[in-house]
C-alpha positions in Angstrom: 18.1 -0.6 -21.7 16.6 2.9 -21.4 16.2 5.3 -18.5 12.8 6.9 -18.7 12.1 10.7 -18.0 8.5 11.5 -17.2 7.5 15.1 -17.4 4.2 16.2 -16.1 2.4 18.8 -18.3 -0.6 21.0 -17.7 -0.8 22.0 -21.4 -4.4 21.5 -22.5 -3.4 21.3 -26.1 -1.3 18.1 -25.4 -3.8 15.4 -26.1 -1.6 12.4 -25.8 1.8 11.2 -24.5 4.6 12.9 -26.5 7.9 11.0 -26.5 11.5 11.6 -27.7 14.4 9.1 -27.6 17.8 10.5 -26.9 20.1 7.7 -28.1 23.3 9.4 -26.9 22.1 9.1 -23.2 19.8 6.1 -23.7 17.0 8.3 -22.3 13.3 8.4 -23.4 11.7 11.7 -22.6 7.9 11.5 -22.2 5.5 14.4 -21.8 2.5 13.3 -19.6 -0.6 15.4 -20.1 -2.5 15.9 -16.8 -5.4 17.8 -18.2 -7.9 17.3 -20.9 -8.7 20.1 -23.5 -11.6 21.2 -21.3 -9.4 21.3 -18.1 -10.6 18.0 -16.5 -8.1 15.8 -14.8 -6.9 12.7 -16.5 -6.2 9.1 -15.3 -9.3 9.0 -13.0 -8.4 11.9 -10.9 -11.4 14.0 -12.0 -13.8 11.3 -10.6 -12.0 11.5 -7.2 -12.2 15.3 -7.2 -16.0 15.1 -8.0 -16.6 12.5 -5.3 -14.7 14.5 -2.7 -16.8 17.6 -3.5 -19.9 15.6 -2.5 -18.4 15.4 1.0 -17.4 19.0 1.1 -13.8 18.1 0.7 -11.8 20.7 -1.3 -8.1 19.9 -1.6 -5.5 22.7 -1.5 -2.9 23.5 -4.1 -0.4 21.7 -2.0 -2.8 18.7 -2.0 -2.8 18.7 -5.8 1.0 18.9 -5.7 1.3 15.6 -3.8 -1.4 13.7 -5.8 0.3 14.7 -9.1 3.6 13.4 -7.8 1.9 10.2 -6.7 0.3 9.6 -10.1 3.6 10.0 -11.9 5.4 7.7 -9.4 2.7 5.0 -9.8 2.5 5.4 -13.5 6.3 4.9 -13.9 6.3 1.9 -11.6 3.4 0.3 -13.5 4.4 1.0 -17.0 8.1 0.3 -17.1 9.1 -3.4 -17.2 12.0 -4.4 -14.8 12.7 -7.4 -17.0 13.1 -5.3 -20.1 14.5 -2.0 -18.8 16.7 -2.8 -15.8 20.4 -3.9 -15.9 19.9 -6.5 -13.2 16.2 -7.2 -14.0 15.2 -5.2 -11.0 16.6 -1.6 -10.6 15.2 0.8 -13.3 16.4 4.3 -13.9 13.5 6.7 -13.6 13.6 10.5 -13.9 10.5 12.6 -12.9 10.0 16.3 -13.6 6.9 17.6 -11.7 5.6 21.1 -11.8 4.4 22.0 -8.3 2.6 25.0 -6.8 4.3 25.2 -3.4 8.0 26.2 -3.3 8.5 24.4 -0.1 8.8 21.1 -2.1 12.0 22.1 -3.5 14.1 21.0 -0.5 12.6 17.5 -0.4 13.6 16.1 -3.9 16.5 14.2 -2.3 14.3 12.9 0.5 11.8 11.6 -2.2 14.6 10.0 -4.2 15.8 8.1 -1.1 12.2 7.2 -0.1 11.4 5.8 -3.6 14.7 3.9 -3.9 13.9 2.3 -0.4 10.3 1.5 -1.5 10.8 0.1 -5.1 14.5 -0.7 -5.3 14.9 1.6 -8.4 17.1 4.6 -9.0 15.0 7.7 -9.0 15.8 11.3 -9.9 13.1 13.8 -8.9 13.0 17.3 -10.1 10.4 20.0 -9.3 9.6 23.0 -11.5 7.1 25.8 -10.8 3.4 25.1 -11.6 1.6 28.3 -12.6 -1.8 26.6 -13.3 -4.1 26.8 -10.3 -6.1 23.7 -9.6 -7.7 24.2 -6.2 -11.3 25.6 -5.7 -10.3 28.3 -3.2 -13.8 29.8 -3.3 -15.1 26.6 -1.7 -12.6 26.4 1.2 -15.1 28.1 3.6 -17.4 25.1 3.1 -14.9 22.4 3.9 -16.0 19.6 6.2 -15.2 19.6 9.9 -16.3 16.0 10.5 -12.9 14.4 10.5 -9.7 14.6 12.6 -8.5 11.2 11.5 -8.0 9.4 8.1 -7.1 5.8 7.7 -6.1 3.6 4.7 -8.8 1.2 3.7 -7.4 -1.2 1.2 -9.9 -4.0 1.4 -7.6 -6.2 3.4 -7.9 -7.7 6.8 -5.8 -5.2 8.8 -7.5 -2.1 7.5 -10.8 -3.8 8.0 -10.0 -4.5 11.7 -8.9 -1.0 12.2 -12.1 0.4 10.6 -14.2 -1.7 13.0 -12.3 -0.5 15.9 -12.7 3.2 14.9 -16.5 2.7 14.5 -16.8 0.9 17.8 -15.1 4.0 19.5 -17.5 6.3 17.6 -14.5 7.8 15.9 -15.5 9.7 12.6 -12.9 8.5 10.1 -12.1 9.4 6.5 -11.5 6.0 4.9 -9.0 6.3 2.1 -8.9 3.7 -0.7 -7.1 3.1 -4.0 -8.2 0.7 -6.8 -6.8 0.0 -10.3 -9.2 -2.7 -11.3 -12.9 -3.6 -10.6 -12.3 -6.6 -8.3 -10.3 -4.5 -5.8 -13.0 -1.8 -5.7 -15.7 -4.5 -5.5 -14.0 -5.9 -2.3 -13.8 -2.4 -0.8 -17.3 -1.6 -1.5 -18.5 -4.9 0.0 -16.7 -4.2 3.2 -18.1 -0.6 3.3 -21.5 -2.1 3.0 -20.9 -4.2 6.2 -19.7 -1.0 7.9 -22.6 1.0 6.7 -25.1 -1.5 7.9 -23.6 -1.7 11.4 -22.2 1.7 11.9 -24.4 4.0 9.9 -24.5 6.6 12.6 -20.7 7.0 12.7 -19.3 9.3 9.8 -17.0 7.3 7.6 -17.0 8.5 4.1 -14.7 6.8 1.6 -12.2 8.9 -0.3 -11.1 6.7 -3.2 -9.0 7.1 -6.3 -9.5 4.7 -9.2 -6.5 5.0 -11.4 -7.2 4.7 -15.1 -4.0 4.0 -17.0 -5.7 2.4 -19.9 -3.9 3.2 -23.2 -0.8 4.4 -21.4 2.1 2.9 -23.1 5.8 4.1 -23.1 8.1 3.2 -26.0 9.8 -0.1 -25.5 8.8 -0.1 -21.8 6.5 -3.1 -21.4 4.8 -3.1 -18.1 5.2 -4.2 -14.4 2.6 -5.6 -12.0 4.5 -5.5 -8.8 2.9 -2.4 -7.5 5.7 -1.7 -5.1 4.8 2.0 -5.4 1.1 1.6 -4.5 1.6 2.7 -0.9 3.2 5.9 -2.1 0.1 6.6 -4.2 -2.1 5.6 -1.3 -0.4 8.1 1.1 -0.6 10.8 -1.6 -4.4 10.2 -2.0 -4.8 10.5 1.8 -2.8 13.7 2.0 -4.6 15.0 -1.0 -8.0 14.3 0.6 -7.0 15.5 4.1 -5.8 18.8 2.7 -9.4 19.5 1.6 -10.8 19.3 5.2 -10.6 21.7 8.1 -9.4 19.5 10.9 -8.1 16.1 9.6 -4.5 16.1 10.5 -3.8 12.4 11.5 -3.2 9.7 9.0 -3.3 6.1 10.2 -1.7 3.2 8.2 -2.9 0.0 9.9 -0.7 -3.0 9.3 0.5 -5.8 11.6 4.0 -5.5 12.9 5.3 -8.7 11.1 4.4 -7.4 7.7 5.4 -3.8 8.5 9.0 -5.0 9.3 8.9 -7.7 6.7 12.2 -9.3 7.6 13.4 -11.6 4.8 12.5 -15.2 5.5 15.8 -16.3 4.1 19.2 -14.6 4.3 19.4 -13.8 0.6 15.8 -13.0 0.1 15.6 -9.2 -0.2 14.1 -8.4 -3.7 10.5 -8.4 -4.5 9.4 -10.3 -1.4 10.6 -7.5 1.0 7.8 -5.0 0.6 8.3 -1.8 2.7 5.0 -0.1 2.6 4.7 0.6 6.3 8.3 0.0 7.4 9.2 2.4 10.2 12.0 4.1 8.2 9.7 4.7 5.2 7.0 6.3 7.5 9.7 8.3 9.2 10.7 9.8 5.8 7.1 10.5 4.9 6.5 12.2 8.3 9.3 14.7 7.7 7.5 15.9 4.6 3.9 15.6 5.8 4.5 17.5 9.0 6.5 20.4 7.4 4.3 20.8 4.3 0.9 19.9 5.7 1.1 19.8 9.5 -0.1 16.2 9.3 1.3 13.1 11.1 1.4 9.5 9.7 1.6 6.4 12.0 0.9 2.7 12.1 -1.2 2.0 15.2 -0.5 -1.7 15.0 3.3 -1.7 14.6 3.7 -3.9 17.7 0.8 -6.3 17.1 0.7 -9.6 15.0 -2.2 -10.0 12.6 -3.6 -12.7 14.9 -3.4 -10.3 17.9 -5.2 -7.7 15.9 -7.9 -10.1 15.0 -8.2 -11.5 18.5 -8.4 -8.0 20.0 -10.8 -6.6 17.6 -13.5 -4.6 19.4 -16.3 -6.4 17.6 -15.2 -9.9 16.6 -18.7 -10.9 15.3 -18.6 -8.0 12.7 -15.1 -9.1 11.7 -16.1 -12.7 11.2 -19.0 -11.6 9.0 -16.9 -9.2 7.0 -13.8 -11.4 6.5 -15.5 -13.3 3.6 -15.5 -10.0 1.7 -11.9 -8.9 2.5 -8.9 -10.0 0.6 -5.1 -10.4 1.3 -3.7 -12.5 -1.6 -0.8 -11.2 -3.6 -1.5 -13.7 -6.4 -5.1 -12.5 -7.3 -4.5 -12.7 -11.1 -3.2 -16.2 -10.9 -6.1 -17.2 -8.7 -8.7 -15.7 -11.1 -7.2 -17.8 -13.9 -7.2 -21.0 -12.1 -10.2 -20.7 -9.9 -13.6 -19.0 -10.4 -14.6 -19.3 -6.8 -11.6 -18.3 -4.9 -10.2 -14.8 -3.9 -7.2 -16.3 -2.4 -4.4 -18.6 -3.6 -3.7 -19.9 0.0 0.0 -20.3 -0.5 1.5 -16.8 -0.9 3.1 -14.9 2.0 0.0 -12.7 2.8 -2.3 -15.6 2.6 -0.2 -17.7 5.0 -0.1 -14.8 7.5 -3.8 -14.3 7.1 -4.7 -18.0 7.7 -2.4 -18.1 10.7 -4.1 -15.0 12.2 -7.5 -16.4 11.7 -6.4 -19.6 13.4 -5.1 -17.7 16.4 -8.2 -15.6 16.7 -11.0 -18.0 15.7 -9.5 -21.5 15.7 -11.0 -23.4 12.7 -13.3 -20.7 11.6 -12.3 -18.9 8.4 -14.9 -18.0 5.8 -12.3 -17.3 3.1 -11.9 -19.7 0.2 -8.4 -20.7 -0.6 -7.4 -22.3 -3.9 -4.7 -24.4 -2.1 -6.1 -25.0 1.4 -4.2 -28.2 2.4 -1.2 -27.4 4.4 0.3 -30.9 4.2 0.3 -30.7 0.4 1.9 -27.2 0.5 4.7 -28.3 2.9 5.5 -31.3 0.5 5.2 -29.2 -2.7 8.7 -28.7 -4.0 7.7 -26.2 -6.6 6.5 -22.5 -6.5 3.3 -23.3 -4.5 5.3 -24.6 -1.6 8.1 -22.0 -1.7 6.6 -19.5 0.8 5.6 -22.0 3.4 9.0 -23.6 3.3 10.6 -20.3 3.7 8.5 -19.7 6.8 9.6 -23.1 8.2 13.2 -22.1 7.6 12.8 -18.8 9.3 10.9 -20.4 12.2 13.4 -23.1 12.7 16.2 -20.5 12.7 14.5 -18.5 15.5 13.7 -21.6 17.5 17.3 -22.6 17.4 18.5 -19.1 18.2 15.8 -16.9 19.7 18.2 -14.0 20.3 18.8 -13.7 16.5 15.5 -11.7 16.3 17.3 -8.7 17.8 19.7 -8.6 14.8 17.2 -9.8 12.0 14.8 -6.9 12.5 17.5 -4.6 11.1 17.8 -6.4 7.8 15.1 -4.5 5.8 16.2 -1.0 6.7 17.3 1.5 9.3 15.5 1.7 12.7 15.4 4.2 15.5 18.1 3.2 18.1 15.8 3.1 21.2 16.3 -0.1 23.2 12.7 -0.4 24.4 11.3 0.3 20.9 13.7 -2.2 19.3 12.8 -4.9 21.9 9.1 -4.5 21.0 9.9 -4.8 17.3 11.9 -7.9 17.9 9.2 -9.4 20.0 6.4 -8.8 17.5 8.6 -10.3 14.8 9.2 -13.4 17.0 5.4 -13.7 17.9 4.4 -13.3 14.3 6.6 -16.2 13.2 5.4 -18.4 16.1 1.8 -17.6 15.1 2.5 -19.1 11.7 4.3 -22.0 13.2 1.3 -22.8 15.5 -1.0 -22.8 12.4 1.2 -25.0 10.4 1.7 -27.5 13.2 -2.0 -27.6 14.1 -3.0 -27.9 10.5 -0.6 -30.8 9.9 -1.8 -32.6 12.9 -5.5 -32.2 11.9 -5.0 -33.2 8.3 -2.8 -36.2 9.2 -5.4 -37.3 11.8 -7.9 -37.6 9.0 
C-alpha cells in the first residue's frame, strides 16, 4: 500500500506526469502538469475557459485557485484504487501540494482536510504553496457579465431539473453549472437544456460546464476508482470558478431533496460507500466558511426540508417536468445498466432509482416516462441478491421508524454533525420521516397493483 502525493505544476516544460517512489515512507510523489507547452490548460479546463469567455465570464486568480484544487482532488479520487491502496479497502492516504495565488487560502488547509475526509472517507493532507504564474485575463474584467446574481448546479438529475424549471418560471436569470466526465452524462444535460431553451428562451440561463478529460492519467500501481465521492467538491469548485468571473453572481444553490442530503444509513452498520454527503448540512457549512471569506459567496440547498416527491409535486410547471423527466437521469449504476440493457438509463433498483420512482409516484401516480431495467417491485422485494439489497434496506429502515417514530430525532445525527437548533432539527427529522414514508407508499402501492394483476 502506498500513500500518494500529488504536486500541481505550472512548468510548461513538464509534458507528462513525473513520478518518484520513496520506499522508506511508502510514498509516491507525482508531478501533475497543469499547462501545455503553449500555456493552454490541461484536463479539459481550457475548453471551459473558452466557453466561459463566450458569455463574458472571466474568472479571477482566486477562481483559478479553487478550480485547480478541485481538479487535483477529483483526479486523486478517480485515479487511486481503494481496493489496492487502502489498508481497510476504503481509506486512502492522499497528500496534495497546490500552488495558489491568493495567500488567504493558507489558513484553510486544515478545513479542507476535514471537509475531504468527511466527503470521501480518506485521509487527506493539503498543503499550499505560492503560485507566481498569473492565469486570469485581468484586461477583460471590465467586460464581465452582469446578468446573474444566482448560480445553480445542473447535473442532469431530477432535483436540479426541478430547481431549474422553478427558476425559469420565476424569470430568475441563472447560471447553470454542470460537470461531465463522459459523453452520456453530457448528453443528458444537453437534452434537458434543450427543453429549457425551447420553453424559457427569454430567461437567461447559460450553462457553465467542465468536461474533465483524465484520459491517459495513470499513477504507478494506483489502479482506479469509480465511486466519484469527490464529484461534488469539483462541482462546487467549477461553480465558484465561474461565479468569480461575473460582476454580481454571489449565491450558489445546490438543489437536492432533504432525504438524500441527510442520507441517514438505512441500516445501523451501513456507513461506507452508501452514505454520500454531497449536500449534507455540515459539508455545506464548511464550504460556506471558505466561500464567504475568500469570495463573498454563499452556498445553500433550497430544498433541504423537502422530499423528492414534494419537490416534484410542487414544481412550478409540472407539465414541463413531465416532458423533461424522460431526459433526466438519477441512477447510480449507469455503467451496469449500459452493459445489460441498450434501452434503459436506469437500473431501477439502486437507492437513487428507488427514491426517484417513489417521488414520481407521489407527484404523478402511475406516470413515469423513465425506463427501468428492473421495474417489477415484487421481484425486487423477493430478490435475495444484490438487486434486492437496496429495497430490502429501505423496508428495514421504514419498519424501524414505524415501530418507533421518535427514533428519527436521533437517526438524523448519524451521518455527521448538525446545528443544535430545535426547530431546525425537527424539520430535518420530519423530512427524513416523510421521505421514507414516501418510499413505503410507492412500495406498497406497487406490490398491490402487481399482485392484483
